[in-house]
Residue frames relative to the residue before (quaternion, step in Angstrom):
aa qw qx qy qz dx dy dz
X 1.0000 0.0000 0.0000 0.0000 0.00 0.00 0.00
X 0.4996 -0.6427 0.4791 0.3282 3.63 -0.94 0.80
X 0.2883 -0.7589 0.5638 0.1519 3.55 -1.20 0.59
X 0.4789 -0.6240 0.5260 0.3234 3.53 -1.23 0.51
X 0.6362 -0.5494 0.3789 0.3872 3.56 -1.24 0.36
X 0.6202 -0.5356 0.4204 0.3895 3.55 -1.24 0.46
X 0.6250 0.5441 -0.3456 0.4404 3.58 1.03 -0.76
X 0.6665 0.4911 -0.3063 0.4698 3.58 0.92 -0.89
X 0.6314 0.5397 -0.3289 0.4494 3.58 1.02 -0.80
X 0.6867 0.5135 -0.2868 0.4273 3.59 1.05 -0.72
X 0.5653 0.6102 -0.3885 0.3965 3.61 1.24 -0.29
X 0.3074 -0.7707 0.5251 0.1895 3.62 -0.57 1.08
X 0.5369 -0.5714 0.4967 0.3721 3.55 -1.26 0.33
X 0.5139 -0.6374 0.4749 0.3227 3.57 -1.03 0.74
X 0.4517 -0.6963 0.4937 0.2597 3.56 -0.86 0.98
X 0.5505 0.6040 -0.3976 0.4172 3.57 1.17 -0.49
X 0.6764 0.5123 -0.2868 0.4447 3.55 0.99 -0.90
X 0.5359 0.6290 -0.4089 0.3873 3.60 1.14 -0.51
X 0.7168 0.4153 -0.2410 0.5056 3.57 0.85 -1.00
X 0.6157 0.5653 -0.3401 0.4309 3.58 0.96 -0.90
X 0.7059 0.4481 -0.2660 0.4797 3.59 0.87 -0.94
X 0.6183 0.5793 -0.3418 0.4067 3.58 1.04 -0.77
X 0.7762 0.3536 -0.1788 0.4904 3.58 0.94 -0.87
X 0.3500 0.7625 -0.4853 0.2461 3.59 1.28 0.04
X 0.8216 0.2428 -0.1992 0.4757 3.55 -0.92 0.98
X 0.5951 0.5669 -0.3768 0.4273 3.59 1.22 -0.17
X 0.2110 -0.7952 0.5591 0.1028 3.57 -0.97 0.87
X 0.6136 0.5558 -0.3365 0.4487 3.57 1.30 0.29
X 0.5453 0.6403 -0.3633 0.4009 3.57 1.28 0.41
X 0.3164 -0.6684 0.6336 0.2273 3.54 -1.17 0.72
X 0.2480 -0.8294 0.4898 0.1035 3.56 -0.34 1.29
X 0.1210 0.7739 -0.6096 0.1219 3.53 -0.58 1.27
X 0.5022 0.7272 -0.3636 0.2945 3.58 1.29 0.15
X 0.8169 0.2429 -0.0896 0.5153 3.61 1.00 -0.63
X 0.4847 -0.6860 0.4727 0.2665 3.55 -1.12 0.75
X 0.3164 0.7353 -0.5212 0.2958 3.54 0.48 1.25
X 0.3235 -0.7858 0.4965 0.1768 3.56 -0.31 1.28
X 0.4111 -0.6932 0.5277 0.2682 3.55 -1.17 0.58
X 0.4847 0.6104 -0.4587 0.4267 3.59 1.29 0.19
X 0.3944 -0.6977 0.5293 0.2785 3.63 -0.93 0.75
X 0.5971 -0.5014 0.4606 0.4241 3.55 -1.27 0.28
X 0.5488 -0.6361 0.4115 0.3534 3.65 -0.80 0.91
X 0.5921 -0.6345 0.3735 0.3275 3.55 -0.96 0.96
X 0.6679 0.5083 -0.3291 0.4328 3.61 0.92 -0.80
X 0.5916 0.5522 -0.3603 0.4639 3.58 1.22 -0.48
X 0.6477 0.5071 -0.3079 0.4780 3.58 0.96 -0.88
X 0.6685 0.5105 -0.3057 0.4461 3.58 0.89 -0.90
X 0.6181 0.5407 -0.3464 0.4535 3.59 1.04 -0.70
X 0.6494 0.5073 -0.3147 0.4711 3.58 1.02 -0.77
X 0.6415 0.5218 -0.3187 0.4633 3.56 0.99 -0.85
X 0.6601 0.5073 -0.3068 0.4612 3.58 0.91 -0.92
X 0.6425 0.5188 -0.3207 0.4640 3.58 1.01 -0.80
X 0.6539 0.5127 -0.3158 0.4581 3.58 0.93 -0.87
X 0.6721 0.4932 -0.2984 0.4647 3.58 0.97 -0.82
X 0.6510 0.5191 -0.3142 0.4561 3.57 1.10 -0.66
X 0.5799 -0.5816 0.3739 0.4308 3.57 1.23 -0.39
X 0.2228 -0.7931 0.5596 0.0904 3.53 -0.90 0.99
X 0.0679 0.7962 -0.5975 0.0661 3.56 -1.01 0.84
X 0.7058 -0.4186 0.3357 0.4625 3.53 -1.29 -0.12
X 0.1261 -0.7607 0.6299 0.0934 3.55 -1.20 0.60
X 0.7182 -0.3632 0.3375 0.4883 3.55 -1.32 -0.09
X 0.5626 -0.6254 0.4232 0.3365 3.59 -0.94 0.87
X 0.7026 0.4622 -0.2661 0.4711 3.60 1.01 -0.76
X 0.6689 -0.4791 0.3062 0.4788 3.58 1.25 -0.19
X 0.6465 -0.5140 0.3991 0.3983 3.53 -1.27 0.45
X 0.5495 -0.6657 0.3994 0.3088 3.57 -0.87 0.96
X 0.6633 0.5050 -0.3213 0.4492 3.59 0.95 -0.81
X 0.6230 0.5219 -0.3423 0.4715 3.60 1.09 -0.63
X 0.6765 0.4845 -0.3071 0.4619 3.59 0.85 -0.89
X 0.6245 0.5178 -0.3404 0.4754 3.60 1.07 -0.67
X 0.6474 0.5102 -0.3191 0.4677 3.60 1.02 -0.79
X 0.6331 0.5147 -0.3316 0.4737 3.59 1.04 -0.71
X 0.6196 0.5317 -0.3473 0.4613 3.60 0.99 -0.78
X 0.6362 0.5111 -0.3250 0.4779 3.60 1.03 -0.75
X 0.6476 0.5173 -0.3161 0.4615 3.59 0.97 -0.85
X 0.6545 0.5145 -0.3180 0.4537 3.60 0.92 -0.86
X 0.6395 0.5070 -0.3206 0.4809 3.56 1.06 -0.69
X 0.7169 0.4762 -0.2477 0.4448 3.56 0.90 -0.99
X 0.7845 0.3427 -0.1524 0.4938 3.58 0.82 -1.05
X 0.7990 0.3375 -0.1467 0.4755 3.56 0.82 -1.03
X 0.4525 -0.7600 0.3948 0.2485 3.58 1.26 -0.15
X 0.6984 0.3946 -0.3267 0.4998 3.61 1.03 0.62
X 0.4231 -0.7077 0.5208 0.2212 3.53 -1.27 0.54
X 0.0728 0.7475 -0.6590 0.0399 3.54 -1.10 0.84
X 0.4425 -0.6391 0.5408 0.3214 3.54 -1.27 0.26
X 0.6309 -0.5371 0.3828 0.4087 3.61 -1.11 0.46
X 0.6120 0.5724 -0.3529 0.4164 3.61 1.08 -0.60
X 0.6492 0.5096 -0.3181 0.4665 3.60 1.23 -0.32
X 0.6384 0.5110 -0.3029 0.4895 3.59 1.32 0.00
X 0.0685 -0.7785 0.6237 0.0141 3.57 -0.87 1.00
X 0.3214 -0.7443 0.5553 0.1854 3.57 -0.69 1.11
X 0.0991 -0.8187 0.5656 -0.0021 3.57 -0.85 1.02
X 0.5477 -0.6111 0.4588 0.3408 3.56 -1.26 0.39
X 0.7781 -0.1830 0.0542 0.5985 3.51 0.54 1.28
X 0.6755 -0.4862 0.3557 0.4252 3.55 -1.27 0.20
X 0.6180 0.5800 -0.3513 0.3978 3.58 1.01 -0.79
X 0.6799 0.4640 -0.3096 0.4761 3.60 0.94 -0.78
X 0.5694 0.5737 -0.3758 0.4533 3.57 1.20 -0.43
X 0.6393 0.5043 -0.3191 0.4849 3.58 1.03 -0.80
X 0.6447 0.5222 -0.3168 0.4596 3.58 0.95 -0.87
X 0.6354 0.5302 -0.3186 0.4623 3.57 1.00 -0.83
X 0.6682 0.4994 -0.2979 0.4640 3.57 0.89 -0.93
X 0.6821 0.4727 -0.2981 0.4716 3.58 0.88 -0.89
X 0.6263 0.5363 -0.3429 0.4501 3.60 1.01 -0.73
X 0.7072 0.4667 -0.2458 0.4708 3.56 1.13 -0.68
X 0.8148 0.3216 -0.1206 0.4671 3.59 0.91 -0.91
X 0.7273 0.4746 -0.2315 0.4383 3.57 1.09 -0.70
X 0.2000 -0.7609 0.6088 0.1016 3.55 -0.96 0.96
X 0.5994 -0.5428 0.4233 0.4086 3.62 -1.12 0.49
X 0.7716 0.3145 -0.2626 0.4865 3.53 -0.94 0.97
X 0.4927 0.6365 -0.4432 0.3945 3.59 1.24 -0.15
X 0.3401 -0.6890 0.5957 0.2340 3.54 -1.28 0.47
X 0.1706 -0.7777 0.6007 0.0728 3.56 -0.91 0.99
X 0.2704 -0.7633 0.5691 0.1427 3.58 -0.65 1.13
X 0.1111 0.7987 -0.5786 0.1227 3.55 -0.60 1.17
X 0.5982 -0.6101 0.3793 0.3550 3.58 -1.10 0.64
X 0.0959 -0.7365 0.6636 0.0894 3.53 -1.37 0.36
X 0.4688 -0.2895 -0.8079 0.2092 1.55 -1.08 2.29
X 0.0017 0.7954 -0.6061 0.0047 3.55 -1.24 0.48
X 0.7120 -0.4023 0.3764 0.4354 3.49 -1.43 0.12
X 0.4460 -0.7474 0.4091 0.2742 3.64 -0.49 1.08
X 0.5675 0.6221 -0.3869 0.3759 3.60 1.14 -0.47
X 0.5475 0.5923 -0.4147 0.4213 3.61 1.15 -0.40
X 0.6807 0.4601 -0.2923 0.4894 3.59 0.88 -0.90
X 0.6403 0.5439 -0.3324 0.4287 3.59 0.91 -0.88
X 0.7025 0.4519 -0.2697 0.4791 3.59 0.88 -0.92
X 0.5834 0.5654 -0.3722 0.4488 3.59 1.08 -0.66
X 0.6936 0.4673 -0.2734 0.4752 3.57 0.84 -0.97
X 0.6408 0.5421 -0.3268 0.4344 3.57 0.99 -0.81
X 0.7037 0.4220 -0.2545 0.5119 3.58 1.18 -0.53
X 0.5703 -0.6401 0.3659 0.3620 3.58 1.24 0.34
X 0.5313 0.6186 -0.4058 0.4128 3.57 1.25 0.34
X 0.4781 -0.6779 0.5006 0.2475 3.54 -1.36 0.23
X 0.3326 -0.7393 0.5450 0.2140 3.63 -0.60 1.06
X 0.0589 -0.7912 0.6086 -0.0119 3.56 -0.82 1.06
X 0.1645 -0.8452 0.5005 0.0899 3.59 0.06 1.26
X 0.1373 -0.7373 0.6507 0.1191 3.54 -1.17 0.67
X 0.4916 -0.7283 0.3942 0.2694 3.60 -0.85 0.93
X 0.2248 -0.6828 0.6755 0.1642 3.50 -1.29 0.66
X 0.3383 -0.8138 0.4432 0.1639 3.55 -0.23 1.33
X 0.3870 -0.7287 0.5095 0.2442 3.64 -0.57 1.06
X 0.6348 0.5378 -0.3301 0.4458 3.59 1.10 -0.66
X 0.7320 0.3365 -0.2054 0.5557 3.56 1.28 -0.31
X 0.6529 -0.5518 0.3129 0.4139 3.55 1.02 0.81
X 0.5705 -0.6102 0.3600 0.4155 3.58 1.15 0.65
X 0.3977 0.6827 -0.5019 0.3520 3.54 0.90 1.00
X 0.4058 -0.7138 0.5126 0.2512 3.61 -1.08 0.67
X 0.3768 -0.6721 0.5844 0.2546 3.53 -1.37 0.24
X 0.3749 -0.7623 0.4719 0.2359 3.65 -0.32 1.18
X 0.6277 0.5339 -0.3476 0.4473 3.61 1.01 -0.71
X 0.6406 0.5108 -0.3238 0.4732 3.58 0.99 -0.78
X 0.6483 0.5114 -0.3165 0.4670 3.57 0.96 -0.87
X 0.6474 0.5201 -0.3286 0.4500 3.60 0.94 -0.85
X 0.6453 0.5326 -0.3266 0.4396 3.59 1.03 -0.73
X 0.6549 0.5177 -0.3057 0.4578 3.59 1.24 -0.36
X 0.5186 0.6435 -0.4183 0.3767 3.60 1.24 -0.16
X 0.0515 -0.7810 0.6224 0.0025 3.55 -0.97 0.97
X 0.6740 -0.4778 0.3555 0.4371 3.56 -1.27 -0.07
X 0.6439 0.4890 -0.3260 0.4899 3.59 1.31 0.00
X 0.4811 0.6672 -0.4482 0.3501 3.60 1.22 -0.07
X 0.1390 -0.8381 0.5262 0.0367 3.56 -0.72 1.09
X 0.8032 0.0416 0.0146 0.5940 3.58 1.18 -0.44
X 0.1688 -0.7476 0.6355 0.0934 3.55 -1.16 0.78
X 0.1265 -0.8049 0.5789 0.0321 3.58 -0.80 1.05
X 0.0169 -0.7501 0.6606 0.0259 3.54 -1.07 0.85
X 0.1325 -0.7869 0.6012 0.0426 3.56 -1.22 0.52
X 0.2347 0.7578 -0.5767 0.1950 3.56 -0.62 1.18
X 0.4383 -0.2666 -0.8228 0.2445 1.60 -1.42 2.09
X 0.4616 -0.7393 0.4415 0.2131 3.51 -1.00 0.94
X 0.1938 -0.6863 0.6857 0.1458 3.47 -1.33 0.62
X 0.5812 -0.2009 -0.7878 0.0338 1.67 -1.53 2.00
X 0.5828 0.6857 -0.3446 0.2671 3.60 1.15 -0.44
X 0.3772 -0.7271 0.4942 0.2913 3.61 1.10 -0.59
X 0.4224 0.7019 -0.4806 0.3129 3.59 1.22 0.17
X 0.1966 -0.7699 0.6014 0.0832 3.56 -1.11 0.80
X 0.3987 -0.7385 0.4938 0.2274 3.57 -0.65 1.12
X 0.4549 -0.6286 0.5517 0.3061 3.55 -1.16 0.64
X 0.6480 -0.5073 0.3857 0.4170 3.56 -1.24 0.35
X 0.6455 0.5313 -0.3156 0.4488 3.58 1.02 -0.77
X 0.6445 0.5132 -0.3232 0.4656 3.58 1.06 -0.73
X 0.6210 0.5166 -0.3369 0.4837 3.59 1.03 -0.74
X 0.6237 0.5413 -0.3314 0.4562 3.59 0.96 -0.88
X 0.6636 0.5263 -0.3111 0.4311 3.56 0.89 -0.95
X 0.6786 0.4767 -0.2982 0.4726 3.59 0.94 -0.81
X 0.6113 0.5335 -0.3501 0.4680 3.58 1.03 -0.73
X 0.6731 0.4951 -0.2946 0.4638 3.59 0.96 -0.87
X 0.6134 0.5383 -0.3484 0.4611 3.61 1.02 -0.76
X 0.6758 0.4973 -0.2974 0.4556 3.57 0.84 -0.98
X 0.6662 0.5089 -0.3055 0.4515 3.58 0.93 -0.89
X 0.6328 0.5476 -0.3377 0.4309 3.61 0.97 -0.81
X 0.7670 0.3424 -0.1742 0.5140 3.56 1.08 -0.74
X 0.4142 -0.7248 0.4563 0.3081 3.58 1.29 0.23
X 0.3966 0.7282 -0.4319 0.3548 3.51 1.10 0.92
X 0.4159 -0.6970 0.5041 0.2951 3.64 -0.73 0.88
X 0.2072 -0.7690 0.5991 0.0823 3.53 -1.06 0.91
X 0.1576 -0.7637 0.6214 0.0762 3.55 -0.78 1.08
X 0.1055 -0.7984 0.5924 0.0207 3.56 -0.58 1.20
X 0.2002 -0.7877 0.5779 0.0743 3.56 -0.38 1.31
X 0.0782 0.8107 -0.5677 0.1202 3.54 -0.38 1.31
X 0.1690 0.8317 -0.5144 0.1227 3.57 1.02 0.78
X 0.6923 0.4137 -0.2750 0.5234 3.61 1.25 -0.32
X 0.2226 0.8445 -0.4738 0.1130 3.59 1.20 0.45
X 0.7499 0.3329 -0.2201 0.5275 3.62 1.15 -0.46
X 0.6115 0.4704 -0.3706 0.5172 3.57 1.26 0.37
X 0.3569 0.6990 -0.5199 0.3371 3.56 0.61 1.22
X 0.3317 -0.7975 0.4864 0.1318 3.54 -0.80 1.09
X 0.8137 0.3370 -0.2176 0.4207 3.51 -1.44 0.10
X 0.6640 -0.5651 0.2949 0.3910 3.57 1.10 0.72
X 0.4485 0.6947 -0.4595 0.3241 3.60 1.21 0.22
X 0.4520 -0.7098 0.4919 0.2235 3.56 -1.25 0.57
X 0.6242 -0.5429 0.4001 0.3944 3.61 -1.24 0.37
X 0.6434 -0.5656 0.3683 0.3614 3.56 -1.24 0.48
X 0.0694 -0.8534 0.5118 0.0701 3.58 0.97 -0.90
X 0.1024 0.8317 -0.5372 0.0961 3.56 0.90 0.90
X 0.6097 0.5771 -0.3612 0.4059 3.58 0.99 -0.78
X 0.6666 0.5246 -0.3045 0.4333 3.57 0.94 -0.86
X 0.6339 0.5400 -0.3257 0.4478 3.60 1.21 -0.42
X 0.7945 -0.0114 0.0166 0.6070 3.60 1.18 -0.52
X 0.0935 -0.8591 0.5017 0.0383 3.60 0.32 1.21
X 0.6097 0.5436 -0.3637 0.4478 3.60 1.25 0.02
X 0.7952 0.3277 -0.1285 0.4936 3.58 1.16 -0.54
X 0.7005 0.4625 -0.2456 0.4849 3.57 1.25 -0.44
X 0.1590 -0.7298 0.6541 0.1198 3.54 -1.22 0.67
X 0.2257 -0.7764 0.5757 0.1221 3.57 -0.93 0.92
X 0.1702 -0.7779 0.6006 0.0726 3.55 -1.02 0.89
X 0.0195 0.8088 -0.5818 0.0836 3.57 -0.75 1.12
X 0.1372 -0.7952 0.5883 0.0529 3.56 -1.25 0.39
X 0.4202 -0.6651 0.5532 0.2740 3.54 -1.26 0.49
X 0.4892 0.7239 -0.4075 0.2656 3.58 1.20 -0.50
X 0.7669 0.3837 -0.1997 0.4742 3.56 0.76 -1.06
X 0.6823 0.5218 -0.3021 0.4134 3.56 0.84 -0.99
X 0.8147 0.2326 -0.0878 0.5238 3.58 0.94 -0.90
X 0.4615 -0.6904 0.4422 0.3388 3.60 1.23 0.34
X 0.4224 0.6976 -0.4455 0.3693 3.54 0.87 1.11
X 0.1181 0.8455 -0.5168 0.0649 3.61 1.03 0.70
X 0.7318 0.4461 -0.2517 0.4496 3.60 0.86 -0.87
X 0.5672 0.6126 -0.3840 0.3944 3.60 1.22 -0.19
X 0.2240 -0.8358 0.4744 0.1617 3.56 1.28 -0.39
X 0.5109 0.6098 -0.4633 0.3905 3.55 0.46 1.22
X 0.1063 0.7644 -0.6256 0.1137 3.53 -0.97 0.99
X 0.2333 -0.7742 0.5625 0.1724 3.57 -1.20 -0.36
X 0.2953 -0.7096 0.6179 0.1660 3.48 -1.36 0.56
X 0.1790 -0.7346 0.6437 0.1181 3.55 -1.12 0.78
X 0.0654 -0.8459 0.5270 -0.0489 3.54 -0.57 1.20
X 0.6054 -0.5247 0.4454 0.3998 3.58 -1.25 0.37
X 0.6352 -0.5595 0.3700 0.3828 3.57 -1.12 0.64
X 0.6719 0.5144 -0.3095 0.4339 3.59 0.98 -0.77
X 0.7292 0.4427 -0.2262 0.4703 3.58 1.16 -0.60
X 0.5616 0.6602 -0.3853 0.3167 3.59 1.04 -0.73
X 0.6596 0.5023 -0.3495 0.4365 3.69 0.82 -0.75
X 0.6479 0.5045 -0.3256 0.4687 3.60 1.02 -0.71
X 0.6241 0.5244 -0.3388 0.4698 3.59 0.98 -0.79
X 0.6448 0.5193 -0.3180 0.4620 3.57 0.96 -0.85
X 0.6590 0.5058 -0.3071 0.4644 3.59 0.95 -0.85
X 0.6807 0.4756 -0.2894 0.4762 3.60 0.96 -0.84
X 0.5848 0.5841 -0.3704 0.4239 3.60 1.12 -0.56
X 0.5653 0.6366 -0.3792 0.3625 3.60 1.07 -0.70
X 0.7592 0.3528 -0.2500 0.4865 3.67 0.64 -0.90
X 0.6059 0.5687 -0.3637 0.4211 3.61 1.20 -0.29
X 0.8419 0.0206 0.0261 0.5386 3.62 0.80 -0.94
X 0.3766 -0.7006 0.4860 0.3622 3.62 1.28 -0.36
X 0.6715 -0.3810 0.2652 0.5775 3.57 0.69 -1.16
X 0.5190 -0.6142 0.4790 0.3521 3.54 -1.26 0.23
X 0.6295 -0.5437 0.3776 0.4069 3.62 -1.13 0.50
X 0.5449 -0.6327 0.4406 0.3297 3.57 -1.00 0.83
X 0.6284 0.5511 -0.3486 0.4241 3.61 0.99 -0.74
X 0.6557 0.5084 -0.3087 0.4650 3.57 0.98 -0.88
X 0.6665 0.4953 -0.3042 0.4669 3.57 0.96 -0.85
X 0.6214 0.5259 -0.3438 0.4681 3.60 1.05 -0.68
X 0.6324 0.5239 -0.3264 0.4680 3.57 1.03 -0.78
X 0.6621 0.5066 -0.3058 0.4598 3.58 0.92 -0.91
X 0.6516 0.5060 -0.3246 0.4627 3.59 0.96 -0.79
X 0.6363 0.5131 -0.3284 0.4732 3.58 1.02 -0.75
X 0.6331 0.5404 -0.3322 0.4435 3.57 1.02 -0.79
X 0.7676 0.4156 -0.2140 0.4386 3.56 0.73 -1.06
X 0.7209 0.4015 -0.2452 0.5089 3.60 1.21 -0.46
X 0.6213 0.5722 -0.3369 0.4159 3.58 1.22 -0.35
X 0.7778 -0.3040 0.2344 0.4977 3.59 -1.26 -0.28
X 0.2497 -0.7953 0.5406 0.1134 3.56 -0.88 0.99
X 0.3596 0.7553 -0.4840 0.2568 3.59 1.26 0.12
X 0.6336 0.5630 -0.3364 0.4105 3.56 1.02 -0.82
X 0.5950 0.5700 -0.3687 0.4303 3.60 1.10 -0.63
X 0.6796 0.4733 -0.2800 0.4855 3.56 0.91 -0.92
X 0.6263 0.5410 -0.3365 0.4492 3.57 1.04 -0.77
X 0.6724 0.4836 -0.3014 0.4725 3.57 0.91 -0.89
X 0.6451 0.5255 -0.3301 0.4458 3.59 0.93 -0.87
X 0.6580 0.4974 -0.3133 0.4707 3.61 0.92 -0.85
X 0.6487 0.5153 -0.3209 0.4590 3.58 1.00 -0.80
X 0.6660 0.4903 -0.3080 0.4702 3.60 0.93 -0.83
X 0.6332 0.5118 -0.3426 0.4688 3.59 1.03 -0.71
X 0.6172 0.5300 -0.3415 0.4706 3.58 1.05 -0.74
X 0.6673 0.4919 -0.3033 0.4699 3.59 0.95 -0.85
X 0.5969 0.5423 -0.3599 0.4692 3.58 1.06 -0.69
X 0.6809 0.4924 -0.2925 0.4564 3.56 0.83 -1.01
X 0.6243 0.5359 -0.3259 0.4657 3.56 1.06 -0.78
X 0.6766 0.5004 -0.2972 0.4511 3.58 0.86 -0.98
X 0.6498 0.5129 -0.3170 0.4628 3.59 0.91 -0.91
X 0.6657 0.5034 -0.3031 0.4600 3.58 0.95 -0.88
X 0.6665 0.5042 -0.3148 0.4499 3.59 0.88 -0.90
X 0.6539 0.4932 -0.3227 0.4744 3.59 0.95 -0.79
X 0.6466 0.5188 -0.3310 0.4508 3.58 0.94 -0.82
X 0.6550 0.5016 -0.3110 0.4718 3.58 0.96 -0.84
X 0.6929 0.4527 -0.2671 0.4936 3.56 1.19 -0.56
X 0.5912 -0.6237 0.3427 0.3795 3.58 1.29 0.21
X 0.6082 0.5285 -0.3569 0.4728 3.60 1.25 0.36
X 0.2186 -0.7798 0.5765 0.1081 3.58 -0.63 1.13
X 0.0589 -0.7978 0.6000 -0.0019 3.57 -0.82 1.03
X 0.5157 -0.5861 0.5100 0.3612 3.56 -1.25 0.44
X 0.3986 -0.7177 0.5218 0.2317 3.56 -0.96 0.90
X 0.3214 -0.7664 0.5158 0.2082 3.63 -0.46 1.10
X 0.3978 -0.7427 0.4966 0.2088 3.55 -1.02 0.84
X 0.8011 -0.0529 0.0409 0.5948 3.56 1.28 -0.17
X 0.6467 0.5410 -0.3842 0.3762 3.52 -1.34 -0.12
X 0.6639 -0.5541 0.3852 0.3222 3.51 -1.39 -0.21
X 0.7786 0.4227 -0.1408 0.4418 3.59 1.16 -0.43
X 0.1650 -0.7442 0.6401 0.0956 3.51 -1.42 0.35
X 0.3141 -0.7516 0.5549 0.1686 3.56 -1.02 0.86
X 0.1877 -0.7814 0.5914 0.0666 3.56 -0.93 1.02
X 0.3073 -0.7720 0.5203 0.1970 3.64 -0.55 1.07
X 0.2708 -0.7150 0.6224 0.1674 3.51 -1.17 0.75
X 0.6701 -0.4171 0.3698 0.4901 3.57 -1.25 -0.09
X 0.6338 -0.5716 0.3628 0.3743 3.56 -1.08 0.76
X 0.8345 0.2323 -0.1855 0.4640 3.53 -0.97 0.96
X 0.4884 0.6685 -0.4373 0.3512 3.59 1.26 -0.07
X 0.4515 -0.6726 0.5240 0.2631 3.55 -1.05 0.85
X 0.3527 -0.7845 0.4702 0.1977 3.58 -0.34 1.25
X 0.6130 0.5430 -0.3642 0.4435 3.61 1.06 -0.61
X 0.6501 0.4996 -0.3149 0.4780 3.57 0.93 -0.88
X 0.6437 0.5239 -0.3205 0.4565 3.59 1.02 -0.81
X 0.6728 0.5019 -0.2980 0.4545 3.56 0.89 -0.94
X 0.6474 0.5068 -0.3152 0.4740 3.58 1.00 -0.80
X 0.6589 0.5048 -0.3132 0.4614 3.59 0.98 -0.81
X 0.6296 0.5533 -0.3375 0.4284 3.59 1.04 -0.72
X 0.5399 0.5970 -0.4107 0.4283 3.59 1.16 -0.44
X 0.6309 0.5251 -0.3277 0.4678 3.60 1.11 -0.63
X 0.6677 0.4344 -0.2847 0.5334 3.55 1.31 -0.30
X 0.5229 -0.6974 0.3605 0.3319 3.55 1.32 0.40
X 0.6270 0.4636 -0.3825 0.4957 3.55 0.99 0.82
X 0.2213 -0.7857 0.5673 0.1085 3.57 -0.93 0.91
X 0.0012 -0.7575 0.6513 -0.0450 3.53 -0.98 1.02
X 0.3267 -0.6855 0.5640 0.3244 3.59 -1.21 -0.20
X 0.4696 -0.7111 0.4667 0.2368 3.53 -1.13 0.78
X 0.6240 -0.6129 0.3573 0.3276 3.53 -1.07 0.86
X 0.6449 0.5344 -0.3346 0.4319 3.58 1.05 -0.66
X 0.4999 0.6153 -0.4419 0.4197 3.60 1.23 0.00
X 0.7469 0.3941 -0.1865 0.5020 3.57 1.24 -0.49
X 0.7510 -0.2828 0.1961 0.5636 3.59 1.26 0.07
X 0.6417 -0.5496 0.3925 0.3635 3.55 -1.29 -0.35
X 0.5673 0.6300 -0.3889 0.3605 3.59 1.10 -0.61
X 0.7651 0.3271 -0.1740 0.5266 3.59 0.99 -0.83
X 0.1958 0.8380 -0.4934 0.1262 3.59 1.11 0.65
X 0.7429 0.3111 -0.2034 0.5566 3.60 1.21 -0.41
X 0.5574 0.5414 -0.4170 0.4715 3.55 0.98 0.95
X 0.2510 -0.6974 0.6413 0.1983 3.50 -1.39 0.36
X 0.2649 -0.7244 0.6053 0.1968 3.56 -1.22 0.50
X 0.0516 -0.7757 0.6274 0.0451 3.55 -1.01 0.86
X 0.4697 -0.6733 0.5034 0.2696 3.53 -1.22 0.60
X 0.3130 -0.7535 0.5539 0.1654 3.55 -0.94 0.96
X 0.6669 0.4969 -0.3124 0.4590 3.60 1.23 -0.16
X 0.3771 0.6692 -0.5152 0.3802 3.54 1.25 0.43
X 0.6538 -0.5085 0.3675 0.4230 3.57 -1.20 0.34
X 0.6293 -0.5373 0.3998 0.3942 3.55 -1.21 0.50
X 0.6479 0.5168 -0.3331 0.4497 3.60 0.97 -0.76
X 0.6468 0.4931 -0.3225 0.4842 3.60 1.03 -0.71
X 0.6306 0.5271 -0.3342 0.4614 3.58 1.01 -0.77
X 0.6921 0.4725 -0.2915 0.4613 3.58 0.77 -0.99
X 0.7008 0.4639 -0.2771 0.4658 3.58 0.85 -0.96
X 0.6867 0.4972 -0.2847 0.4474 3.56 0.92 -0.92
X 0.6595 0.4880 -0.3145 0.4775 3.58 0.92 -0.84
X 0.6069 0.5494 -0.3525 0.4534 3.59 1.05 -0.69
X 0.6593 0.4951 -0.3052 0.4765 3.57 0.99 -0.84
X 0.6381 0.5258 -0.3332 0.4532 3.60 0.96 -0.83
X 0.6546 0.5074 -0.3159 0.4628 3.60 0.95 -0.87
X 0.6450 0.5072 -0.3217 0.4724 3.60 0.97 -0.83
X 0.6509 0.5104 -0.3054 0.4718 3.57 0.96 -0.91
X 0.6191 0.5607 -0.3305 0.4394 3.57 1.00 -0.88
X 0.6901 0.4774 -0.2803 0.4662 3.53 0.90 -0.94
X 0.6872 0.5021 -0.2829 0.4423 3.56 0.99 -0.85
X 0.7828 0.3259 -0.1574 0.5062 3.59 1.09 -0.69
X 0.4625 -0.6799 0.4525 0.3450 3.60 1.22 0.05
X 0.6815 -0.4837 0.2792 0.4729 3.54 1.00 0.86
X 0.7282 -0.4131 0.2191 0.5010 3.55 1.24 0.54
X 0.4722 0.6932 -0.4404 0.3201 3.62 1.24 -0.14
X 0.7920 0.3217 -0.1297 0.5025 3.54 1.02 -0.86
X 0.1669 0.8059 -0.5473 0.1524 3.55 0.94 0.88
X 0.5330 -0.6353 0.4445 0.3387 3.59 -1.05 0.68
X 0.8994 0.0474 -0.0394 0.4328 3.51 -1.24 0.75
């Protein structure tokens, strides 16, 4: 029988999917497991896609429709505070395909990829799929899940091929200070190391704080990763973009050709409508998510559980009793009719934490957090789990 490649064999299953698949079809669950907003995609975005489909769909430029890339350049200037040309923007099939494109272009088998712990599991999955070695650096829970740039720099070797940062972070919701972003940009530059700055939550930042904008600090060495999924509640549309240095963008565009040929015209029309249309909905969603964050923090505090207050993004980390297996806890909570994801799905640092979604409905948040607090009391924060 033919065999799959060693690289494919090494790719772990996403821990997020473990819970997602376990509760599939159940209607008795308070859903806190996945970053799926209860806001619908704005109506004018849907209508733009419908109009495009009716007008006829065909091939487009591999890097994306020119008017969309020009609109993104305007958005980056307006929201993120830096200038790029449309030629430096490559439209991708969601943020995940942008990461795959970057790794396909920059990463050689055997390279070490520095990535956060905890982090989005797809970073490790794609690293392994490209024959590279995931090299996690810790985000310290005692310091609000923030990294130490000096520690990260000490981990760089002659095999390091890429450094990844993520702010606001998934799963922790931590938001880097401007000084921390500067420090990572400087570390990467000192070692002539490409820096991938995952900023897909760039417009979901709370308390009036601004996006990281790492690309604007070093446009020769930094790649920016962005997505329409979170900002416009378009998770299922699968569209994002990479911002690249001028010297690298043509190669990324060339490599994109055999990966996807081009994105569907309807999806690109929807994205253009989102980014050029009314932006009131973005602020409305951000205010609603901040309200839900505040609600969640208050409910946990009233239940005797202190949590770190996330500065942005879709998620909040819930500490368990020290040493508790978060996967076992998350699986047991399904019996209490609430779904969460376990910290070990994101690495080892958060092995005794659960992640909950702040963009679930208010009723799911209130009901689910109530169940978690009851479970916490009954199990001693997971110390006394059955069997």
